[in-house]
Backbone as CSV, one residue per row, in Angstrom:
resi,resn,N_x,N_y,N_z,CA_x,CA_y,CA_z,C_x,C_y,C_z
1,MET,0.851,-1.208,-0.135,0.103,-0.081,-0.005,0.879,1.371,0.017
2,THR,1.826,1.226,0.838,2.892,2.461,0.820,3.706,2.458,-0.428
3,GLY,3.941,1.409,-0.995,4.648,1.356,-2.178,3.773,1.995,-3.372
4,SER,2.414,1.847,-3.312,1.584,2.479,-4.148,1.568,3.971,-4.141
5,LEU,1.368,4.348,-2.829,1.509,5.805,-2.424,2.659,6.320,-3.084
6,PHE,3.921,5.860,-2.789,5.058,6.261,-3.339,5.182,6.413,-4.705
7,LEU,4.671,5.382,-5.607,4.525,5.485,-7.144,3.519,6.637,-7.494
8,ASP,2.478,6.937,-6.563,1.569,7.867,-6.882,2.245,9.373,-7.010
9,LEU,3.057,9.400,-5.817,3.759,10.554,-5.453,4.633,11.040,-6.544
10,GLU,5.409,9.998,-7.114,6.355,10.101,-8.270,5.591,10.730,-9.470
11,ASN,4.336,10.027,-9.850,3.616,10.413,-10.843,3.066,11.843,-10.768
12,ILE,2.681,12.136,-9.726,2.044,13.570,-9.307,3.426,14.590,-9.589
13,CYS,4.417,14.174,-9.259,5.617,15.257,-9.480,5.990,15.301,-10.610
14,GLU,6.045,14.265,-11.485,6.315,14.243,-12.960,5.074,15.042,-13.855
15,GLN,3.852,14.963,-13.307,2.835,15.708,-13.794,2.996,17.169,-13.611
16,LEU,3.371,17.360,-12.334,3.520,18.768,-12.018,4.682,19.544,-12.765
17,ALA,5.719,18.768,-12.828,6.861,19.190,-13.412,6.503,19.580,-14.916
18,LYS,5.637,18.726,-15.570,5.189,18.998,-16.829,4.593,20.196,-16.897
19,GLU,3.463,20.232,-16.220,2.481,21.451,-16.072,3.433,22.785,-16.008
20,ILE,4.203,22.745,-15.009,5.103,24.011,-14.918,6.094,24.548,-16.203
21,ILE,6.748,23.201,-16.737,7.486,23.479,-17.898,6.530,24.170,-19.023
22,GLU,5.342,23.632,-19.342,4.525,24.030,-20.297,3.986,25.207,-19.802
23,ALA,3.803,25.802,-18.866,3.168,27.140,-18.676,4.235,28.177,-18.648
24,ASN,5.442,27.672,-18.409,6.460,28.693,-18.507,6.954,29.174,-19.709
25,THR,6.683,30.378,-20.133,7.097,31.019,-21.566,8.448,31.762,-21.523
26,GLU,8.942,31.928,-20.443,10.355,32.633,-20.378,11.371,31.863,-21.058
27,GLU,12.297,32.794,-21.614,13.361,31.982,-22.411,14.328,31.181,-21.581
28,ASN,14.530,31.741,-20.221,15.656,31.038,-19.358,14.410,30.289,-18.379
29,GLN,14.083,28.970,-18.592,13.122,28.543,-17.748,13.859,27.736,-16.482
30,ILE,13.120,27.723,-15.599,13.597,27.177,-14.268,13.783,25.726,-14.570
31,PRO,15.030,25.111,-14.244,15.306,23.798,-14.607,14.352,22.917,-13.587
32,ILE,13.705,21.921,-13.955,12.600,21.126,-13.472,13.002,19.653,-14.023
33,LYS,13.086,18.589,-12.978,13.092,17.391,-13.656,12.788,16.345,-12.506
34,VAL,12.235,15.122,-12.737,12.149,14.172,-11.727,12.969,12.859,-12.226
35,GLU,13.754,12.514,-11.241,14.712,11.507,-11.437,14.794,10.288,-10.496
36,ARG,14.367,9.043,-11.182,14.457,8.046,-10.318,15.796,7.433,-9.838
37,THR,16.137,7.528,-8.518,17.430,7.100,-8.158,17.436,5.377,-7.866
38,ASN,16.459,4.936,-7.478,16.285,3.528,-7.213,14.952,3.140,-6.900
39,ALA,14.616,1.870,-6.422,13.210,1.480,-6.347,12.700,2.188,-5.035
40,PHE,13.452,2.716,-4.221,12.920,3.311,-2.909,13.335,4.853,-2.927
41,GLU,13.682,5.490,-4.040,14.173,6.815,-4.066,13.793,7.770,-5.153
42,PHE,13.350,8.753,-5.240,13.351,9.556,-6.512,13.719,10.984,-5.957
43,VAL,14.028,11.929,-7.095,14.430,13.294,-6.613,13.437,14.096,-7.625
44,PHE,12.897,15.318,-7.011,12.179,16.179,-7.910,13.026,17.517,-7.688
45,ARG,13.776,17.842,-8.684,14.358,18.992,-8.781,13.523,20.223,-9.266
46,ILE,13.507,21.178,-8.606,12.960,22.489,-9.041,13.567,23.524,-8.566
47,GLY,14.138,24.341,-9.840,15.235,25.679,-9.442,16.371,24.907,-8.682
48,GLY,16.489,25.736,-7.520,17.805,25.582,-6.823,17.418,24.479,-5.557
49,ASP,16.276,23.743,-5.384,15.856,23.040,-4.562,15.728,21.449,-5.092
50,ALA,15.929,20.588,-4.326,15.685,19.337,-4.835,14.831,18.552,-3.540
51,LEU,13.745,18.009,-3.792,12.994,17.262,-2.852,13.197,15.831,-2.996
52,ILE,13.873,15.251,-2.182,14.206,13.580,-2.365,13.176,12.831,-1.509
53,PHE,12.364,12.056,-2.280,11.174,11.208,-1.533,12.052,9.783,-1.356
54,ILE,11.761,9.266,-0.242,12.376,8.009,0.295,11.380,6.877,0.697
55,LEU,10.982,5.951,0.161,10.199,4.989,0.739,10.872,4.115,1.510
56,GLN,10.485,3.997,3.015,11.006,3.172,3.904,10.625,1.786,3.609
57,SER,11.614,0.872,3.813,11.100,-0.565,3.349,10.510,-1.300,4.742
58,ASN,10.650,-0.625,5.764,10.209,-1.249,6.988,8.735,-0.701,7.547
59,ILE,8.118,-1.542,8.186,6.897,-0.960,8.874,7.181,-0.721,10.191
60,VAL,6.550,0.387,10.668,6.797,0.782,12.121,5.502,1.055,12.800
61,ARG,5.526,0.696,14.194,4.544,0.861,15.089,4.839,2.164,15.900
62,LEU,3.696,2.862,15.929,3.747,4.188,17.042,4.015,3.687,18.346
63,PRO,4.794,4.412,19.227,4.941,4.000,20.472,3.510,4.170,21.390
64,ASP,3.465,3.690,22.508,2.502,3.727,23.262,2.193,5.075,23.788
65,GLU,3.311,5.792,24.158,3.044,7.265,24.664,2.667,8.398,23.502
66,ASN,2.765,7.772,22.336,2.250,8.932,21.160,0.714,9.198,21.390
67,TYR,0.592,10.499,21.127,-0.539,11.118,21.517,-1.692,10.452,20.438
68,LEU,-1.292,9.852,19.532,-2.299,8.923,18.532,-2.544,7.884,18.804
69,SER,-1.687,7.269,19.496,-1.778,5.801,20.400,-3.029,5.847,21.264
70,LYS,-3.071,6.890,21.811,-4.309,7.081,22.971,-5.301,7.641,22.420
71,SER,-5.649,7.939,21.055,-6.839,8.089,20.557,-7.828,6.815,20.382
72,LYS,-9.073,7.123,20.268,-10.284,5.937,20.318,-9.827,5.297,19.056
73,TYR,-9.763,5.973,17.996,-9.446,5.206,16.588,-8.286,4.034,16.683
74,LEU,-7.270,4.463,17.485,-6.270,3.439,17.554,-6.422,2.424,18.562
75,LYS,-7.031,2.787,19.398,-7.248,1.819,20.720,-8.251,0.957,20.503
76,ASP,-9.110,1.084,19.349,-10.105,0.106,19.083,-9.441,-1.004,18.310
77,ASP,-8.394,-0.756,17.517,-7.805,-1.549,16.671,-6.406,-1.394,16.584
78,VAL,-5.723,-2.263,17.551,-4.205,-1.722,17.699,-3.394,-1.966,16.353
79,SER,-3.761,-2.825,15.535,-3.344,-2.940,14.054,-3.133,-1.811,13.417
80,LEU,-4.235,-0.823,13.710,-4.058,0.478,12.862,-2.909,1.116,13.273
81,ARG,-1.903,0.774,14.355,-0.867,1.684,14.644,0.591,1.293,14.024
82,TYR,0.408,0.354,13.075,1.386,0.036,12.251,1.319,0.943,10.945
83,PHE,2.389,1.489,10.619,2.578,2.332,9.542,3.762,1.997,8.537
84,GLY,3.488,2.336,7.242,4.448,2.626,6.303,4.767,3.851,6.188
85,GLN,6.098,4.252,5.814,6.510,5.765,5.906,7.068,6.042,4.555
86,VAL,6.897,7.454,4.207,7.673,8.159,2.983,8.197,9.330,3.595
87,LEU,9.448,9.503,3.429,10.136,10.602,4.006,10.687,11.561,2.970
88,ILE,10.376,12.941,2.947,10.722,14.031,2.076,11.808,14.894,2.753
89,TYR,12.995,14.845,2.159,14.072,15.739,2.440,14.133,16.757,1.395
90,ASN,14.462,17.929,1.833,14.709,19.159,1.138,16.164,19.368,1.140
91,PHE,17.182,19.274,0.025,18.507,19.537,-0.296,18.593,20.694,-1.373
92,LEU,19.722,21.346,-1.574,19.934,22.301,-2.565,20.163,21.483,-3.663
93,SER,19.973,21.851,-4.960,19.905,21.090,-6.220,21.551,21.114,-6.391
94,ASP,22.310,22.075,-6.041,23.926,22.066,-6.194,24.533,21.062,-5.257
95,THR,23.568,20.628,-4.264,24.336,19.501,-3.207,24.648,18.309,-4.272
96,ILE,23.434,17.966,-5.032,23.399,16.818,-5.623,24.315,16.868,-6.855
97,GLU,24.211,17.995,-7.387,25.004,18.239,-8.851,26.392,18.056,-8.536
98,PHE,26.936,19.076,-7.512,28.439,18.740,-7.385,28.577,17.729,-6.356
99,GLY,27.982,16.652,-5.897,28.333,15.584,-4.978,29.003,16.187,-3.552
100,ARG,28.351,17.459,-2.997,28.734,18.010,-1.706,28.249,17.265,-0.491
101,LEU,29.073,16.291,-0.412,28.644,15.136,0.711,28.262,15.849,2.077
102,ASP,28.874,16.862,2.416,28.812,17.468,3.807,27.684,18.548,3.862
103,ASP,26.933,18.686,2.894,25.719,19.689,2.806,24.540,19.016,3.660
104,PRO,23.999,19.740,4.456,22.711,19.084,5.270,21.475,19.090,4.241
105,GLY,20.562,18.087,4.608,19.322,18.202,4.114,18.137,18.330,5.116
106,TYR,16.990,18.728,4.899,16.048,18.924,5.970,14.951,18.046,5.605
107,LEU,14.418,17.297,6.792,13.264,16.450,6.651,12.018,17.425,6.473
108,ILE,11.302,17.735,5.451,10.295,18.689,5.152,9.062,17.936,5.401
109,GLY,8.836,16.725,5.369,7.631,16.171,5.716,7.910,14.627,5.752
110,ARG,6.897,13.887,6.522,6.950,12.525,6.743,5.500,12.024,6.761
111,ILE,5.225,11.035,5.650,3.896,10.465,5.499,3.874,9.012,6.197
112,LEU,2.773,8.898,7.123,2.756,7.641,7.691,1.375,7.146,7.360
113,LEU,1.232,5.761,6.707,0.101,5.424,6.149,-0.152,3.962,6.787
114,ASN,-1.431,3.853,7.303,-1.781,2.522,7.833,-2.547,1.626,6.946
115,ARG,-2.987,0.585,7.529,-3.713,-0.393,6.544,-4.953,0.023,6.102
116,GLU,-5.671,0.977,6.549,-6.875,1.424,6.210,-6.760,2.398,5.134
117,ASN,-5.395,2.606,4.673,-5.221,3.976,3.696,-5.382,4.987,4.047
118,LYS,-5.213,5.262,5.751,-5.308,6.572,6.357,-3.815,7.044,6.605
119,PHE,-3.616,8.335,6.792,-2.374,8.776,6.864,-2.239,10.109,7.667
120,PHE,-1.149,10.357,8.266,-0.962,11.706,9.123,0.588,11.998,8.440
121,LEU,0.430,13.300,8.818,1.680,14.123,8.279,2.383,14.565,9.491
122,GLU,3.839,14.713,9.457,4.672,15.473,10.219,5.577,16.232,9.450
123,GLY,6.001,17.387,9.989,6.778,18.209,9.285,6.632,19.564,9.459
124,ASP,6.747,20.016,8.026,6.772,21.747,8.212,5.353,22.217,8.529
125,ARG,5.301,22.994,9.468,4.096,23.317,10.273,3.023,23.785,9.348
126,LYS,3.423,24.770,8.126,2.318,25.305,7.518,1.793,23.960,6.402
127,ILE,2.460,23.209,6.285,1.682,22.014,5.519,0.748,21.180,6.460
128,VAL,1.210,20.571,7.490,0.672,19.857,8.586,-0.665,20.299,8.678
129,PHE,-0.714,21.678,8.966,-1.943,22.249,9.368,-3.171,22.072,8.601
130,ASN,-2.740,21.927,7.334,-3.754,21.922,6.190,-4.324,20.535,5.967
131,PHE,-4.176,19.416,6.731,-4.744,18.295,6.588,-5.334,17.714,7.731
132,PRO,-6.455,16.947,7.538,-7.295,16.563,8.811,-6.630,15.508,9.634
133,GLU,-7.106,15.232,10.777,-6.516,14.261,11.670,-6.451,12.638,10.955
134,LEU,-5.824,11.759,11.524,-5.826,10.409,10.878,-7.113,9.776,10.600
135,LYS,-7.923,9.684,11.589,-9.231,8.851,11.291,-10.066,9.467,10.171
136,GLU,-9.815,10.674,9.760,-10.579,11.379,8.747,-9.768,11.448,7.485
137,ASN,-8.404,11.073,7.412,-7.460,11.316,6.414,-7.304,10.353,5.404
138,THR,-8.155,9.845,4.636,-7.884,8.930,3.673,-7.069,9.268,2.274
139,VAL,-6.085,8.725,1.851,-5.234,8.926,0.890,-6.213,9.064,-0.426
140,ASN,-6.000,10.255,-1.055,-6.834,10.262,-2.514,-5.736,11.093,-3.393
141,PRO,-5.948,11.057,-4.770,-5.190,11.861,-5.483,-5.109,13.231,-5.219
142,ASP,-6.523,14.077,-4.999,-6.295,15.377,-4.648,-5.513,15.650,-3.427
143,LYS,-5.680,15.068,-2.355,-4.662,15.359,-1.419,-3.290,15.337,-1.456
144,MET,-3.018,14.140,-2.267,-1.658,13.966,-2.472,-0.963,14.985,-3.406
145,ARG,-1.694,15.631,-4.425,-1.420,16.593,-5.276,-1.330,17.829,-4.606
146,ASP,-2.229,18.019,-3.632,-2.001,19.340,-2.722,-0.934,19.282,-1.937
147,PHE,-0.347,18.183,-1.389,0.492,17.923,-0.623,1.921,18.272,-1.246
148,VAL,2.154,17.837,-2.426,3.374,17.794,-3.093,3.263,19.415,-3.481
149,GLU,2.406,19.958,-4.028,2.309,21.383,-4.161,2.840,22.364,-3.152
150,GLN,2.417,21.777,-1.985,2.705,22.726,-0.816,4.150,22.402,-0.383
151,LEU,4.616,20.987,-0.538,6.064,20.786,-0.318,7.011,21.725,-1.196
152,VAL,6.654,21.888,-2.456,7.435,22.669,-3.284,7.341,24.311,-3.016
153,VAL,6.182,24.596,-2.513,6.186,25.826,-2.378,7.040,26.296,-1.073
154,SER,6.852,25.464,-0.006,7.569,25.516,1.176,8.964,25.610,0.975
155,ALA,9.460,24.653,0.139,11.001,24.448,-0.110,11.551,25.652,-0.868
156,LEU,10.808,26.338,-1.775,11.076,27.531,-2.369,11.192,28.658,-1.697
157,GLU,10.025,28.714,-0.811,10.348,29.725,0.095,11.114,30.109,1.251
158,ASN,11.847,28.733,1.480,12.752,28.716,2.610,14.186,29.320,2.120
159,ASP,14.382,30.132,2.814,15.692,31.099,2.499,16.942,30.354,2.718
160,LEU,17.891,31.026,1.859,19.420,30.365,2.137,20.158,31.318,3.051
161,LEU,20.866,30.852,3.872,21.759,31.655,4.684,23.248,31.341,4.455
162,ALA,24.033,32.317,4.436,25.460,32.254,4.287,25.897,31.809,5.544
163,PRO,27.086,30.963,5.319,27.764,30.510,6.481,28.360,31.501,7.502
164,ALA,28.667,31.095,8.561,29.401,32.309,9.313,30.913,32.517,8.892
165,PHE,31.324,33.734,8.873,32.707,33.902,8.294,33.678,33.124,9.149
166,GLY,33.627,33.029,10.427,34.383,32.155,11.316,34.219,30.605,11.202
167,ASP,33.264,30.195,10.415,33.205,28.913,10.204,33.960,28.540,8.884
168,ILE,34.311,29.363,7.791,34.965,28.956,6.984,36.432,29.696,6.784
169,MET,36.640,30.659,7.929,38.096,31.468,7.787,39.103,30.502,7.681
170,VAL,39.287,29.647,8.487,40.582,28.340,8.411,40.049,27.373,7.907
171,ILE,40.812,26.762,6.834,40.559,25.585,6.259,42.025,24.858,6.088
172,THR,42.096,23.443,6.177,43.243,22.801,5.610,43.300,22.701,4.209
173,TYR,44.447,22.363,3.559,44.500,22.026,2.208,43.715,21.132,1.657
174,GLN,43.488,19.840,2.623,42.765,18.863,2.329,41.471,19.182,2.197
175,GLN,40.785,19.966,2.980,39.513,20.399,2.941,39.305,21.205,1.557
176,LYS,40.174,22.144,1.228,40.208,22.772,0.000,40.146,21.977,-1.105
177,ILE,40.820,20.981,-1.291,40.896,19.750,-2.293,39.494,19.152,-2.252
178,GLU,39.023,18.632,-1.204,37.847,17.805,-1.255,36.605,18.638,-1.215
179,HIS,36.563,19.852,-0.891,35.379,20.542,-1.046,35.457,21.892,-1.487
180,ILE,36.174,21.854,-2.650,36.236,23.130,-3.403,34.919,23.714,-3.925
181,SER,34.025,22.960,-4.305,32.710,23.301,-4.844,31.772,23.552,-3.479
182,GLY,31.893,23.260,-2.458,31.090,23.573,-1.506,31.669,24.746,-0.390
183,LEU,32.904,25.329,-0.643,33.358,26.211,0.146,32.429,27.502,0.168
184,GLY,31.966,27.738,1.434,31.027,28.961,1.495,29.871,28.793,1.122
185,ASN,29.466,27.495,0.690,28.199,27.341,-0.015,27.033,27.723,1.183
186,PRO,25.852,28.249,0.725,24.793,28.535,1.650,24.022,27.443,2.139
187,GLN,23.307,27.463,3.313,22.595,26.404,3.780,20.997,26.764,4.035
188,LYS,20.138,25.955,3.932,18.796,26.354,4.370,18.746,27.156,5.805
189,ILE,17.765,27.535,5.972,17.403,28.102,7.194,16.798,27.052,8.216
190,GLY,16.232,26.118,7.583,15.430,24.889,8.116,13.890,25.256,8.343
191,PHE,13.113,24.335,8.642,11.801,24.705,8.655,11.131,24.491,9.992
192,ASP,10.003,25.172,10.160,9.292,25.245,11.509,8.528,23.874,11.750
193,PHE,9.234,23.053,12.303,8.530,21.708,12.235,7.528,21.705,13.405
194,PHE,6.707,20.673,13.343,5.603,20.588,14.242,4.820,19.045,14.197
195,ALA,4.812,18.466,15.112,3.859,17.187,15.027,2.489,17.462,15.697
196,LYS,1.581,16.965,14.724,0.187,17.253,15.310,-0.197,16.550,16.581
197,ASN,-0.746,17.418,17.498,-1.049,16.886,18.710,-2.368,17.017,19.158
198,LYS,-3.647,17.296,18.257,-4.937,17.635,18.694,-5.996,16.555,18.709
199,ASP,-5.434,15.523,18.088,-6.477,14.285,17.990,-6.742,13.678,19.195
200,LYS,-7.672,13.788,19.827,-8.010,12.957,21.066,-9.103,12.145,20.924
201,GLY,-9.881,12.094,19.973,-10.877,11.084,19.756,-10.655,9.913,18.968
């Protein structure tokens, strides 16, 4: 089931990329493409950002102390506390392009999907707030399209920060050789993360 969701997300990204390219009449178009890395990962590059979607191969169970585990929905059937996961990280496109191994990426969102095809989100506050609670949140194409669009907007709106001068003031010659493309490269500010905790019923 989570594998199907992962493929649906990839198809949505490809469709969105196609629509953006067709709608853009500028001479210098924003570089956009979707690339499959392997059976468990694909990359959606849009401008200077790259969203990396990762399908986790393991099923996870929510811990007893998690707020959702205490909800009536999951207490009535403990098997619904087992979830497949899709993680979405935001990296700079240049990080991938130039193989800058030390560049950080940020977990912008995590989808957890149970056997009833219901999901909940963790991640960027602005995205999480736009979706209902687990027991009312069944996967459908419109919700997933909305989710991907919000991921793109959130990534593009997240500003870059120059590294502190002191952090790059002294380097070794080895660092110069190994990290020539990454010296002084900007980093994302990071996202306002939030795990939903209002579902009590």
